[in-house]
N, C-alpha and C positions, 0 to 999 in steps of 0.2 A: 497703658500706664505711661504717664509723663515722667521721665527720669532726667534729672539734672546731675551731671558729673562735674564737679567743681575743683579746679586746681588753684588753691589760694596763694601759692608761694611764688615769689618772683624768682625765676630761674636765671635771669641775667642773659639776655639775648645778645651779648657782645660778640658772639660767634655766628650770628645769623639765626635762622629758624631753629627753634628748639621746642618742638611740640611735645605735649604730655603723652608719650607713647602708651603708658599704662592705661590712661583713660581712653585712648583710642582703641586699644584692644577690648576693653570692657564695652565701649559703645558699639563696636562691631558685633560682639556676641549678642548684645541686647537688641540691636537693629535686626539681626538675623532671626531673632525670636519674636519680632513684631512689635517691639516697644518703641515709643516716641522718645528720641534722645536729643539732648542738647548739651554740648560741652561748653563750660565757662572756664576760661584760662586767663588768669590775671595778666600774664605777659602779652595777651593779644590787645591790650588797651593802649597805653598803660592805664591801669585802674588802681584806685585805692581799694582797700578791703571793703569799705562802705559802698563804693560804686559797683564792685563786683556783686555784693549782696543784693543791691537794688536790681541788677539784671536778673539774678536768679529768682527773686521774689516776683518780678514781672512775668516770668515764665509759668508760674503757678504749678510747680512740680508735685507729683504724688510721692516721689522718692528722691532724696538728695544723697548722693554719694561723695564722700570726701576722702582723699588720701592723707595719711599721716606719716610724717617724718619727724623723728625726735628733735632734730635741729630747728624745725620750723613750727613747733607746737604753739607758740604765742599767737602767730598769725591765724593758725587753724582755730584756736580757741575763740579768738575775736570774731571770726567769720561765723563759726558755729553758733555763738551766742546771739548774734544778730539774726541769723536765719531761723534759729529755734523759736525766737520770740515772734517772728513775722509769719513763718510757714507752719502754723500750728497743726495743720492736717497732714503734713508730709511725714513720711517715714524717713528717719535718718540712719545712714549706714556709714561706718568709718572702716577703711581698710588701710593697706600700706604696711610699710616696715614696722612702724611703731605699734600699730594695732596687732600685727601678727606676733610680735615679740611679747607684748604685754596687754592682752585683750581685756582681762579683768580691770586693769588700771584705767584703760581707755573708757570703759563703761562707767567707772567710778568718777573719773575726771570730767567726762562729757555727759553730764546729767541730761537726759532727754534723748540720748542716742539709743535707738531701739536694737540695732545689731552691729556686731563687729565681724568683719570678714577676715579669716586667717588664711594666708597663703595667696596664691594666684586665684583670682575670683571670676574668671571668664565664665565658668560653669555655675558656681555657687550664687553669683548675683542674678543670673538668669533664673535659676531655680527659685530664689527668694522672690523675685518679681512675679513669677508664675503663681506661687503659693499665695502671695498677698492679693493678687488680682482675684483669685478664687475665694478669698475670704478665709483662708486657712491659717495655720500656724506652722512654723518650721522648727525643727530641732535636729541640726546636723553637727552636734558638738563632738562626736566621737570621743566620749569621755575618757576612754582608755589612752588616747593619744594626745588629746588637746589640753591646753593650759587653762581652758575656760569651760566649765561644765554647768552653765546656768540656762541653757536653751536660747541664749541671745548671741552666742558666738557660733558662726558658721564656718566650719573647717572645710576647705576645699577638698581635702583628702577623702572626705565622706561623700562628696558629690561626684567625684571623678567618674567619667564614663556614662553618667545618667543622661547627659545632654550632648547631642551630636553637634559639634561645631564644624561647619564647612570651611575648607580652605580653598579659595579660588580667586581668580583675578578680580571679580566683582568686589570682594572685600577689600583688596588692596586699593582699588580705584576709589572706594568709599572713604577709606582712611586718608588718601591723598587729597580728597575734596575738602577735608577739614583743614589741611595744612595750607592750602592756597588762600 
């Protein structure tokens, strides 16, 4: 599966290198699971939102993952709207702080987003990709604990321990290769 992890927010590199560590963690887990990963970071341009979208579209991903922060929702919404129109076959997943705090609202506001990831997603995103590749469906909403009980919210607390994530020097080297 081709997975695009997209960081649409300008982080302001006035202090030098400021990589999207959250996406690097996710990419590492996905790579270890055999997925084809590409990270798109708006700061690596500099790019406009439209230029960033064009790069993602050219990659032709099967799944597009986007982080959400409450303070940067307008940029995220613009990017999501462009990508949703152009990448009609891709599965869209939104995670991050905003999605974890208000998963139902994210699904409502981002029409066409198939899944919201709640909490840290190194394991749940891998599980989701595996299930989608097999043509199945997933429901890890943990309805007793989760704020979202519609089968489209994947709570990492329900997936913990199902997927073994290796910690070794190869992973660190792989992450550093993205930063260079």
